[in-house]
C-alpha positions in Angstrom: 93.0 112.6 56.9 95.6 113.8 54.4 96.2 117.6 53.8 94.6 117.6 50.4 91.4 116.0 51.6 91.4 118.3 54.7 91.5 121.4 52.5 88.3 120.4 50.8 86.4 121.2 54.0 87.7 124.8 54.5 86.2 128.1 53.4 89.2 128.5 51.0 87.4 125.9 48.9 84.6 127.6 47.0 82.6 124.4 46.6 82.6 123.8 50.4 81.8 127.4 51.1 78.8 127.3 48.8 77.7 124.0 50.4 78.0 125.6 53.9 75.9 128.6 52.9 73.3 126.4 51.2 73.0 124.4 54.4 72.5 127.7 56.3 69.6 128.6 54.0 67.8 125.4 54.9 68.5 126.0 58.6 67.0 129.5 58.2 64.0 128.1 56.5 63.5 125.5 59.2 63.8 128.2 61.8 61.1 130.3 60.0 58.7 127.3 59.8 59.2 126.5 63.5 58.4 130.1 64.4 55.6 130.8 61.9 54.2 127.6 60.3 51.9 129.6 58.0 54.9 131.0 56.1 55.3 129.4 52.6 58.8 128.6 51.2 59.9 129.6 47.7 63.7 129.1 47.0 66.8 129.5 49.0 70.1 129.3 47.1 73.6 130.1 48.2 75.1 133.2 46.4 78.5 134.8 46.0 78.5 135.9 49.6 76.1 133.9 51.9 72.6 133.0 50.9 69.0 134.2 50.6 65.6 132.5 51.0 62.4 133.8 49.3 59.4 133.6 51.6 55.7 134.3 51.4 54.4 135.5 54.8 51.1 137.2 55.9 53.3 139.9 57.7 56.4 141.9 56.9 59.6 140.7 58.4 61.1 143.2 60.8 64.5 143.4 62.5 62.9 141.9 65.6 61.7 138.9 63.4 65.3 138.6 62.1 66.7 138.4 65.6 64.1 135.6 66.5 65.1 133.7 63.4 68.8 133.9 64.2 68.2 132.6 67.8 66.2 129.7 66.4 68.9 128.9 63.9 71.5 128.7 66.7 69.3 126.2 68.5 69.0 124.1 65.3 72.8 124.1 65.0 73.2 123.0 68.6 70.7 120.1 68.0 73.2 118.6 65.5 70.4 117.3 63.3 71.5 114.7 60.7 70.9 115.9 57.1 69.7 113.2 54.8 69.1 113.2 51.0 66.3 111.1 49.5 64.3 110.9 46.2 60.6 110.4 45.5 58.4 109.6 42.5 56.6 112.6 41.2 53.2 111.8 42.8 54.7 111.2 46.2 56.8 114.3 45.9 53.6 116.4 45.1 51.9 114.8 48.1 54.8 115.6 50.5 54.8 119.3 49.4 51.0 119.6 49.2 51.0 122.6 51.6 53.9 124.4 49.8 52.4 125.9 46.5 55.8 127.2 45.2 57.4 123.9 45.7 54.5 122.2 43.9 55.1 124.4 40.9 58.8 123.6 40.8 58.1 119.9 41.0 55.6 120.1 38.1 58.1 122.0 36.0 60.8 119.4 36.4 61.5 117.2 33.3 60.3 113.6 33.6 63.9 112.2 33.6 65.2 114.4 36.4 65.3 112.9 39.9 63.1 114.7 42.4 65.3 115.0 45.5 64.8 116.3 49.0 66.9 117.0 52.1 65.6 116.2 55.6 66.9 117.6 58.9 64.8 116.8 61.9 61.1 117.7 61.3 62.1 119.9 58.3 62.2 118.7 54.7 62.9 120.8 51.6 62.8 120.2 47.9 66.5 120.5 46.8 69.1 119.3 44.4 71.9 119.8 47.1 74.6 119.4 48.1 74.5 120.0 51.8 76.6 119.3 54.9 75.9 116.1 56.8 74.7 117.8 60.0 73.3 121.1 61.2 76.0 120.8 63.9 78.7 121.6 61.2 77.4 125.2 61.2 78.7 127.5 63.9 75.6 129.2 65.4 77.5 132.1 66.9 78.9 133.1 63.4 75.5 133.5 61.7 74.0 136.9 60.8 70.9 137.8 58.9 71.6 140.9 57.0 68.6 142.4 55.2 65.1 141.6 54.0 64.0 142.9 50.6 61.1 142.5 48.3 61.3 140.0 45.4 59.0 138.3 42.9 58.4 134.6 42.4 60.8 133.5 39.6 61.8 137.2 39.1 58.5 137.9 37.3 56.9 141.2 38.4 53.5 139.9 37.3 53.8 136.9 39.8 53.5 136.7 43.6 55.3 139.3 45.7 57.8 137.6 48.2 60.2 138.7 50.9 63.9 137.8 50.5 66.0 137.4 53.6 69.8 137.5 53.1 72.2 135.9 55.5 75.9 135.2 56.0 77.8 132.7 58.1 81.4 131.6 58.7 83.1 128.8 60.5 84.6 131.2 63.1 83.1 134.3 64.7 86.2 136.5 64.1 85.6 135.9 60.4 82.0 137.1 60.7 83.2 140.1 62.7 85.7 141.0 60.0 83.0 140.6 57.3 80.6 142.8 59.2 83.3 145.4 59.7 84.0 145.4 55.9 80.2 145.8 55.3 80.2 148.9 57.6 83.1 150.3 55.8 81.3 149.7 52.5 78.3 151.6 53.8 80.5 154.6 54.5 81.7 154.4 50.9 78.3 153.9 49.3 78.5 155.9 46.1 74.9 156.8 46.3 75.4 158.7 49.5 78.8 160.1 48.5 77.4 161.2 45.1 74.8 163.3 46.8 77.1 164.7 49.5 79.9 165.6 47.1 77.5 167.0 44.5 78.4 164.5 41.8 75.0 163.0 40.7 71.4 162.5 41.7 69.0 159.6 41.4 65.5 161.0 41.2 62.0 159.5 41.3 61.2 161.3 38.0 63.7 159.1 36.2 64.3 155.7 37.9 67.5 154.3 36.6 68.3 157.5 34.7 71.0 159.3 36.7 71.4 163.1 36.7 75.0 164.4 36.7 75.7 167.6 38.5 78.5 170.1 37.6 81.2 168.4 39.8 80.1 165.0 38.5 80.4 166.2 34.9 83.9 167.4 35.7 84.8 163.9 37.0 83.0 162.3 34.0 84.7 164.5 31.4 88.1 163.9 33.0 87.6 160.2 32.7 86.5 160.6 29.1 89.5 162.8 28.3 91.7 160.1 29.7 89.9 157.4 27.7 90.4 159.4 24.5 94.1 159.9 25.2 94.8 156.2 25.8 92.8 155.1 22.8 94.5 157.6 20.5 97.9 156.1 21.6 96.7 152.6 20.9 95.6 153.4 17.4 91.8 153.9 17.7 89.6 156.2 15.7 86.4 157.5 17.4 82.9 157.3 15.9 79.4 158.0 17.0 76.3 156.1 15.9 72.5 156.9 16.3 70.6 156.1 19.5 67.5 154.9 17.6 67.7 152.4 14.7 65.1 150.4 12.8 63.8 146.9 13.6 65.3 145.4 10.4 68.8 146.3 11.7 68.2 144.6 15.1 66.7 141.5 13.3 69.8 141.3 11.2 72.1 141.5 14.2 70.1 138.9 16.1 69.3 141.2 19.0 65.6 141.4 18.2 65.3 137.6 18.7 67.8 137.3 21.5 67.5 140.5 23.5 64.2 142.1 22.7 62.9 141.9 26.3 65.6 144.3 27.4 65.1 146.8 24.6 62.9 150.0 24.5 61.0 150.2 21.2 59.0 152.8 19.4 57.2 153.4 16.2 58.3 156.1 13.7 56.4 156.6 10.4 54.6 153.3 11.0 57.8 151.4 11.3 59.2 149.6 14.3 62.4 151.1 15.8 64.5 150.3 18.9 66.5 152.5 21.2 70.0 150.8 21.1 70.9 148.6 24.0 74.4 148.3 22.6 76.5 150.0 19.9 77.6 146.9 17.9 75.1 147.1 14.9 75.8 150.8 14.3 79.5 149.9 14.2 78.8 147.3 11.6 77.1 149.8 9.4 80.0 152.2 9.7 82.5 149.5 8.6 80.2 148.4 5.7 79.8 152.0 4.5 83.0 151.9 2.5 85.3 149.2 0.9 88.3 148.0 2.9 91.7 146.4 2.1 93.7 144.1 4.2 96.1 147.1 4.5 93.3 149.0 6.5 93.2 146.2 9.1 93.2 146.1 12.0 90.6 148.9 12.1 90.0 150.0 15.7 86.8 152.0 16.2 86.0 153.5 19.6 82.6 154.8 20.6 81.2 156.5 23.7 77.7 155.4 22.9 74.6 156.2 25.0 72.6 152.9 25.4 69.4 152.1 27.1 68.4 148.7 28.6 65.1 147.8 30.3 65.9 146.7 33.9 63.3 145.7 36.4 62.9 148.4 39.1 64.0 146.0 41.8 67.3 145.5 40.1 68.2 149.2 39.9 71.1 150.1 42.2 72.7 153.6 42.1 75.1 153.8 39.2 75.9 150.1 39.3 72.6 149.1 37.6 70.9 151.8 35.5 68.6 151.9 32.5 70.7 154.4 30.5 74.5 154.6 30.4 77.5 155.5 28.3 79.3 152.4 27.1 83.0 153.0 26.3 82.8 150.6 23.5 85.2 149.7 20.7 85.0 147.3 17.8 88.1 146.0 16.2 87.9 144.6 12.7 90.8 142.3 11.7 92.0 139.3 9.7 92.1 135.9 11.4 95.9 136.1 11.4 95.7 139.3 13.5 93.3 137.9 16.2 95.8 136.9 18.9 97.9 140.0 18.5 94.8 142.3 18.8 93.7 140.5 21.9 97.1 141.0 23.5 97.1 144.6 22.5 93.7 145.1 24.1 94.8 143.4 27.3 97.8 145.7 27.4 95.5 148.7 27.1 93.4 147.3 30.0 96.6 146.8 32.1 97.5 150.5 31.6 94.1 151.8 32.4 93.4 149.7 35.5 96.9 150.4 36.9 96.3 154.1 36.6 93.5 153.7 39.2 95.5 151.3 41.3 93.1 148.4 40.5 94.1 144.8 40.2 92.0 142.3 38.2 91.4 138.6 37.5 90.1 137.2 34.2 87.2 134.8 33.4 86.9 133.0 30.1 83.1 132.7 29.3 82.3 129.9 26.9 79.4 128.9 24.6 75.9 129.4 26.0 72.9 127.3 25.1 71.4 130.2 23.2 74.1 130.9 20.6 74.7 131.4 16.9 77.6 129.8 15.0 79.0 126.3 15.0 80.7 124.5 18.0 83.9 124.3 16.0 84.0 128.1 15.5 83.3 128.6 19.2 86.1 126.2 20.2 88.6 127.8 17.9 87.8 131.3 19.2 87.8 130.2 22.8 91.3 128.8 22.3 92.5 132.0 20.7 91.4 134.0 23.7 93.1 131.6 26.1 96.3 131.4 24.1 96.5 135.2 24.0 96.4 135.3 27.8 98.9 132.5 28.1 101.4 134.3 25.8 101.3 137.2 28.3 101.9 135.0 31.3 98.3 135.5 32.5 95.8 133.0 33.6 92.0 132.8 33.7 89.2 130.7 35.2 86.5 129.2 32.9 82.9 130.4 33.3 81.1 127.7 31.4 78.1 128.7 29.2 78.2 132.4 30.0 79.5 133.8 26.6 77.6 136.3 24.5 75.2 134.7 22.1 77.6 135.5 19.2 80.9 134.6 20.7 83.2 133.7 23.7 84.6 136.4 25.9 87.2 137.4 28.5 85.7 139.2 31.4 87.9 141.4 33.6 86.9 141.5 37.3 88.7 144.4 39.1 89.2 144.4 42.8 88.7 147.4 45.0 90.4 148.4 48.3 87.8 146.4 50.2 88.5 143.2 48.2 85.2 143.4 46.4 85.3 142.5 42.7 83.5 144.2 39.8 83.1 143.0 36.3 84.2 145.9 34.1 86.3 145.2 31.0 85.3 142.6 28.5 86.8 141.3 25.3 84.3 139.4 23.1 85.6 137.6 20.0 83.0 137.5 17.2 83.0 135.8 13.8 79.1 135.8 13.6 78.1 139.4 13.2 80.5 140.1 10.4 78.8 137.1 8.6 75.3 138.5 9.3 76.3 141.9 8.0 78.3 140.5 5.1 81.3 142.5 6.0 84.3 142.2 3.6 87.8 143.3 2.9 90.0 142.7 -0.1 93.0 140.4 0.8 96.5 140.4 -0.5 95.3 137.8 -3.0 92.8 140.3 -4.5 89.9 138.2 -3.3 87.2 139.2 -0.9 87.4 137.9 2.7 85.3 138.1 5.9 86.9 140.0 8.8 86.7 138.9 12.4 85.9 141.4 15.1 86.4 142.1 18.8 83.8 143.9 20.9 85.4 145.4 24.0 84.9 147.9 26.8 87.4 148.8 29.4 85.4 150.9 31.9 82.3 148.9 31.2 80.2 152.0 31.3 81.3 155.5 32.4 78.5 155.7 35.0 79.2 152.3 36.6 83.0 153.0 36.7 82.3 156.3 38.4 80.3 154.4 41.0 83.1 151.9 41.5 85.9 154.4 41.9 83.8 156.6 44.1 83.6 153.7 46.6 87.2 152.6 45.9 88.6 156.0 46.8 85.7 156.8 49.3 85.2 160.0 47.3 88.8 161.1 47.9 89.7 160.9 44.3 93.4 161.3 43.2 94.2 164.9 42.5 94.0 164.5 38.7 90.4 163.2 39.0 89.1 165.4 41.8 86.4 167.8 40.6 88.0 170.5 42.8 91.7 170.1 43.1 92.5 173.0 45.5 90.5 175.4 47.5 91.9 178.9 48.3 90.7 180.4 51.6 91.6 183.7 53.3 92.1 184.2 57.0 91.0 187.9 57.0 89.5 190.4 54.6 92.9 191.9 54.2 94.1 188.9 52.2 91.0 188.5 50.1 92.5 190.2 47.0 95.6 188.0 47.2 93.4 184.9 47.6 91.6 185.9 44.4 94.9 186.3 42.6 96.1 182.8 43.7 92.8 181.2 42.5 93.1 183.0 39.1 96.7 181.8 38.7 95.8 178.3 39.5 92.8 178.5 37.1 95.1 179.9 34.3 97.5 177.0 34.8 94.6 174.4 34.3 94.1 173.6 38.0 90.5 173.3 39.1 90.4 175.7 42.1 87.6 177.2 44.1 87.7 180.3 46.3 86.3 180.6 49.8 86.1 184.2 51.0 83.3 183.7 53.5 83.5 185.4 56.8 84.1 182.2 58.8 86.9 181.0 61.0 89.7 179.4 59.0 89.4 176.1 60.9 85.7 175.8 59.8 86.6 176.5 56.2 89.4 173.8 56.3 87.1 171.2 57.9 84.4 171.8 55.4 86.9 171.5 52.5 88.1 168.2 54.0 84.6 167.0 54.2 84.3 167.7 50.5 87.4 165.6 49.9 89.3 168.5 48.3 93.0 167.4 47.9 94.5 170.7 48.9 93.5 173.7 51.0 95.6 176.8 50.4 95.4 179.2 53.3 96.5 182.8 52.8 96.9 185.5 55.4 99.0 188.6 55.9 102.3 186.7 55.8 101.4 184.8 52.6 100.2 188.0 51.0 103.5 189.7 51.8 105.8 187.0 50.5 103.7 185.5 47.6 103.3 182.1 49.3 100.5 179.7 50.3 100.1 177.6 53.5 99.3 174.1 52.2 97.1 171.6 54.0 95.9 168.3 52.6 92.6 166.6 53.0 94.2 164.0 55.4 95.0 166.8 57.8 98.7 167.1 57.0 100.1 170.6 57.3 102.8 171.0 54.6 103.7 174.4 55.8 104.3 177.5 53.7 105.5 177.2 50.1 106.1 179.8 47.3 103.1 179.7 45.1 105.2 178.9 42.0 106.7 175.9 43.8 103.4 174.5 44.9 101.9 175.1 41.5 104.7 173.2 39.8 104.3 170.3 42.3 100.5 170.2 41.7 100.9 170.3 37.9 103.3 167.4 38.1 100.9 165.4 40.3 98.1 166.0 37.8 100.3 165.3 34.7 101.6 162.0 36.1 98.2 161.0 37.5 99.8 160.3 40.8 97.9 158.1 43.3 98.0 160.5 46.2 
């Protein structure tokens, strides 16, 4: 077998990896049916990492059940059952699946011209489009792990049957599974929900599911991010606006959101008229642009907005700060001429480069193309997709194509940042739009004195302030760089004799713009240091009789490094430089 063909059957090949995991989902379903024939099967796709299978059972799956399923899966792998694909006419397919109500519904919903295919392995047959491996023996039984079991709904509809979703992962080698599980354990330690609570950043409360509460230290972190956002955007030529949270139905109908996005919007009635809480900032930005006449000399016009938006998410989809119902979108809308489009995309990517590098984050880019549900002609979409791609190419950057995942009004570039554990998060996006300016009849007067239609870019860099805080909390494991840390230094005395000097040190730091706290408790100094380290404070400044006498501080870092005694002025200058340069300490 040549090298190219051989590489098709490795985990480096995404298609093979998904086929491997899809096969594992069938092996898991077969194991479940062997153990508990009364369980009914829903669907079992492969996902970004591993697979899941939705099941309807008369009991709740426990860790003990999961262990039993794993053991049975290993047996099926050892049996090396041949996996065969076959097709049936609709009536025979319904008869074959007569005891599986969820499969029957899927079959009935298939269009008449779609082949109804199945995959058989031993005594087990499942409705499936495939593809699969050719034998259960291709899967290494000792490198399988079932991870969790969560609640789900049939077809994601909360009004339908409640199901149980078992997630699993598998690799061709056990050491790859071990490395994955180790990464998962590290991710648990970094879970932003736990760290947010322990570090006093934010709370998630039953009184407001999906509506996070930010605490004083969390607000310090949040405001520091916002200050940085404003600084960068000012340098890149943006002006800042703010638009209302609630706007009337007519506006959302004009923008297209009422028809294309209504199920995700919160609505209300005011003075007998329908209104919606904004799920995005775009229509408000349109009104701001349309509020006064513009010349080509005004363009490009870059308007930034930190807009509070609300989106209805199912309760089962909520996840810490990663998936919430209310968040601050660091939005911007850039109005421009067609001739300016590529330059503005390049300018926006440069801004993204600067922001992400400040946090030590690398990224890859996806180009999302025209979805089925869209407005505008195919020719317009094709032109705009090429402009996005050409802008990246001109910068020496590449992208992968994500077919059919564009916004309903235009194609987009999605920026997936990678954290220290190798996980990727979709944050930034650049969406090219020639449709909304048309719908809102936006205009500018060109050099020829005639009226023309501008084109616009929708873009975010953080994605949302809340989600980005969740991402960097996990990326840094709560040990934020000094410039971001809610508390940058903690001053602590050894004895009561040095309490007054400790206060003076804290006051001097505070006056110099350093976020410093004072710990004068009657506790051993080792206890104070350990507690500050647990709170991820970058620097602990210990003062005793010696430091009081010579105006110095004994500096320790949160990593345990003892930097020795330094004159207070010297340490303060170093700390200010670290904050000013946003050093990645």
